[in-house]
C-alpha positions in Angstrom: 0.0 0.0 0.0 1.5 3.4 -1.0 1.1 7.1 -0.4 2.0 9.9 -2.7 3.8 12.8 -1.1 4.7 16.3 -2.3 7.6 18.5 -1.1 7.5 22.0 0.3 9.7 25.1 0.3 13.4 24.4 0.4 13.3 21.7 -2.3 13.6 24.2 -5.2 16.6 24.1 -7.5 17.4 25.8 -10.8 16.5 23.5 -13.7 14.0 21.4 -11.7 11.6 19.7 -14.1 13.7 20.5 -17.1 13.7 16.9 -18.4 9.9 16.7 -18.3 9.7 20.2 -19.9 11.9 19.2 -22.8 10.3 15.8 -23.5 6.5 16.4 -23.2 4.3 19.0 -25.0 1.7 18.9 -22.2 4.4 19.8 -19.6 5.4 22.8 -21.7 1.7 23.7 -21.8 1.5 23.6 -18.0 4.5 26.0 -17.8 3.1 28.3 -20.4 -0.3 28.4 -18.6 1.5 29.2 -15.4 3.4 32.1 -17.0 0.0 33.5 -18.2 -1.8 33.0 -14.8 1.1 34.5 -12.8 1.8 37.3 -15.3 5.5 36.6 -15.1 8.0 34.3 -16.8 7.9 31.6 -14.2 9.3 29.1 -16.7 12.5 31.1 -17.1 12.9 31.5 -13.4 12.5 27.7 -12.8 14.7 26.6 -15.7 17.3 29.3 -15.8 17.1 31.3 -12.6 18.5 33.5 -11.2 18.4 31.6 -7.9 17.6 34.8 -5.9 14.3 35.1 -7.9 13.5 31.4 -7.5 14.1 31.7 -3.7 11.6 34.5 -3.2 8.7 32.9 -1.4 6.1 34.3 -3.8 7.9 32.6 -6.7 9.1 29.4 -4.8 5.6 28.3 -3.8 4.0 28.3 -7.3 7.2 27.0 -8.8 7.5 23.9 -6.7 3.8 23.2 -7.2 4.2 23.6 -11.0 7.0 21.1 -11.1 5.4 18.7 -8.8 2.1 18.8 -10.8 4.0 18.4 -14.1 5.8 15.3 -12.8 2.5 13.9 -11.4 0.8 14.3 -14.7 3.7 12.6 -16.5 3.4 9.7 -14.0 -0.3 9.4 -14.8 0.3 9.3 -18.6 3.7 7.6 -19.0 4.0 5.1 -16.1 2.3 1.8 -15.4 1.6 2.7 -11.8 -2.1 3.0 -11.0 -2.2 6.2 -8.9 -5.9 5.7 -8.1 -4.7 2.9 -5.8 -2.9 5.3 -3.5 -4.0 5.1 0.1 -3.3 8.8 0.9 -1.9 12.0 -0.7 0.1 14.3 1.6 2.3 17.3 1.2 4.6 19.4 3.4 3.2 22.9 3.9 2.7 24.2 0.3 3.0 20.5 -0.8 -0.5 20.1 0.7 -1.8 22.3 -2.1 0.0 20.0 -4.7 -1.7 17.0 -3.0 -5.1 18.7 -3.2 -4.7 19.6 -6.9 -3.4 16.2 -7.9 -6.4 14.6 -6.1 -8.8 16.8 -8.0 -9.9 18.9 -5.0 -8.5 22.0 -6.7 -7.9 22.8 -10.3 -4.6 23.9 -11.7 -5.5 27.6 -12.1 -7.0 27.9 -8.6 -4.0 26.2 -7.0 -1.3 28.3 -8.6 -3.2 31.6 -7.9 -3.7 30.6 -4.3 0.0 29.8 -3.9 1.1 33.0 -5.5 -1.0 34.9 -3.0 0.0 32.6 -0.1 3.7 33.1 -0.9 3.4 36.8 -1.1 1.3 37.1 2.0 3.8 34.9 4.0 6.8 36.8 2.7 5.2 40.1 3.7 3.7 39.1 7.0 6.8 40.2 8.9 9.3 42.9 7.8 12.4 41.4 6.2 15.1 40.8 8.7 12.8 40.7 11.7 12.0 37.0 11.8 13.7 33.7 11.0 13.8 30.0 11.6 16.1 27.4 13.2 16.4 23.7 12.5 17.2 21.9 15.8 18.9 18.5 15.5 19.1 15.5 17.6 16.4 16.2 20.3 12.8 15.2 20.7 10.0 17.7 20.4 9.1 17.5 24.1 12.5 18.8 25.1 12.0 21.9 22.9 8.5 22.4 24.3 9.9 22.3 27.9 12.5 24.9 27.0 9.8 27.2 25.7 7.9 26.7 28.9 11.0 27.4 31.0 11.7 30.7 29.1 8.1 31.5 28.1 8.4 35.2 29.1 11.7 35.7 27.4 11.4 34.2 23.9 8.9 34.8 21.1 9.7 31.4 19.5 7.3 28.7 18.3 7.6 25.1 17.0 7.0 25.4 13.2 7.7 22.0 11.9 7.9 18.6 13.6 9.7 17.1 10.7 11.2 13.8 11.8 12.8 12.0 14.7 15.4 14.5 15.9 14.6 17.3 13.5 12.4 20.2 14.8 12.2 23.6 13.2 11.3 26.7 15.3 10.2 30.1 14.1 10.5 33.4 15.9 11.7 37.0 15.9 15.4 37.5 15.2 16.1 38.7 18.7 14.2 35.8 20.3 16.0 33.3 18.1 19.4 34.8 19.1 18.5 34.4 22.8 17.2 30.9 22.2 20.4 30.0 20.4 22.4 30.9 23.4 20.3 28.5 25.6 20.7 25.7 22.9 24.5 26.2 22.9 24.6 26.0 26.7 22.9 22.6 26.5 25.1 21.4 23.6 22.0 21.1 21.3 22.9 21.4 17.6 21.0 23.9 15.4 21.2 25.4 12.0 19.8 28.9 11.0 17.6 28.5 7.9 17.9 30.7 4.9 14.2 31.8 4.8 12.6 35.2 4.3 10.1 34.9 7.2 9.2 32.9 10.4 6.7 30.5 8.8 4.0 28.4 10.6 3.7 30.4 13.8 1.5 33.2 15.2 3.8 35.9 13.6 2.1 34.9 10.3 -1.2 36.4 11.6 -1.3 39.0 8.8 -0.9 36.3 6.2 -3.8 34.3 7.7 -6.1 37.3 7.5 -5.1 38.0 3.9 -5.5 34.3 2.8 -8.7 33.6 4.7 -11.1 35.2 2.1 -8.9 33.9 -0.8 -9.3 30.3 0.4 -13.0 30.6 1.4 -13.9 32.1 -2.0 -12.1 29.3 -3.9 -14.1 26.4 -5.2 -12.8 23.2 -3.5 -14.2 19.7 -4.2 -13.9 16.6 -2.0 -10.6 15.0 -3.0 -10.9 11.6 -4.7 -8.1 10.3 -2.4 -7.9 11.2 1.3 -5.5 14.1 2.1 -3.4 14.0 5.3 -3.8 17.5 6.9 -0.6 19.2 8.1 -2.6 20.6 11.0 -4.3 17.4 12.2 -1.7 14.8 11.0 -4.9 12.8 10.0 -6.8 12.2 6.9 -9.5 14.6 5.7 -11.8 14.4 2.7 -14.5 17.1 3.3 -13.9 20.2 1.2 -15.2 22.6 3.8 -13.0 21.1 6.5 -10.0 21.3 4.1 -10.6 25.0 3.6 -10.6 25.7 7.3 -7.5 23.6 7.9 -5.6 25.4 5.1 -6.4 28.8 6.8 -5.1 27.4 10.1 -2.1 25.8 8.4 -0.4 29.2 7.9 0.1 29.7 11.6 0.0 26.1 12.9 3.0 23.8 13.0 3.5 21.2 10.2 3.0 17.8 12.0 5.0 15.8 9.4 6.5 13.2 11.7 3.0 12.4 13.1 1.5 12.4 9.6 4.0 9.8 8.4 3.6 7.6 11.5 -0.2 7.7 11.1 0.0 6.7 7.4 2.3 3.8 8.3 -0.1 2.7 11.1 -2.9 2.8 8.5 -1.0 0.2 6.4 1.2 2.3 4.1 4.5 0.6 3.4 5.8 2.7 0.5 6.0 6.4 -0.1 6.4 8.0 -3.6 7.9 11.5 -3.4 6.7 13.5 -6.4 8.5 16.8 -7.1 12.0 18.3 -6.8 14.5 16.8 -4.4 14.2 14.1 -1.9 13.9 16.0 1.4 10.7 14.2 2.5 12.2 10.7 1.8 15.2 11.6 4.0 12.8 12.6 6.8 10.7 9.4 6.4 13.9 7.2 6.5 14.6 8.6 10.0 11.1 7.9 11.1 11.0 4.3 9.9 14.0 2.6 8.1 11.9 -0.3 6.9 9.7 1.8 4.6 10.1 1.6 0.8 10.8 5.0 -0.8 10.7 6.2 -4.4 11.6 9.7 -5.6 10.3 10.8 -8.9 12.6 13.5 -10.4 13.4 12.3 -13.9 12.2 10.0 -16.7 14.2 6.9 -15.4 12.3 7.3 -12.1 9.0 7.2 -14.1 10.0 4.1 -15.9 11.0 2.3 -12.7 7.6 2.8 -11.0 5.7 -0.4 -10.5 2.5 -1.5 -8.8 4.3 -3.8 -6.4 
């Protein structure tokens, strides 16, 4: 039993999807359609860069979706894998939108417009330089929660992503993250500052939530044909109205990826197929359960190697 998973921000790379773009007319059509809908040359940004443009959140989010969607459509048309047999679709943060579109809950046009607005809103929610994120390595989530409780009046920091066993990401103001870093060093806890433009998935995103609320509520969602694992609940959902409300919450709520993966495995999933640029999610899943089968679909050879086993 398999699940299809879609990556989030941080998986982008110049030239992603190029092999699909060069080999299939329908993929070139997706890129051209995206250029028209976004009113910018997204194709050039993805295929040629510059990297600074691709790394702008308002470009990154629709770009990763476009590549993930293009690869998924190629899988449907060129591989022998029956994607209708997937147990769940899931995605990390913006990847949840890719999952919704590929399960026919949203159409292509609605998805890419929502992600352009979402990326812009999240980028602008906090002035540049006033917020950030840290990846904390080698500790369990409860230890971080206890540290926040211990210093609750001193730090404006929040758990943003529970990614894997021993990988927690926190968001906060720059000043709070600097103070928190000092406490982490005192305890010999490893951490890495992330190159992001804003503190995602925390209450500092309140302005983004307010902006996106009406955009999401006024978009036509259908019940997905395959259950979606919600980032907010770490559980499957299939009701379109519930999905809308969860997507609104998702902007400020932590991404519960570790729990999502564990819950899918407990429901019988023994293989994950990562569709989109990179293999970040596969790496996270490997740390959660070493016995799970993993496929990444990044090129045409990956497509040919897909089977229904």
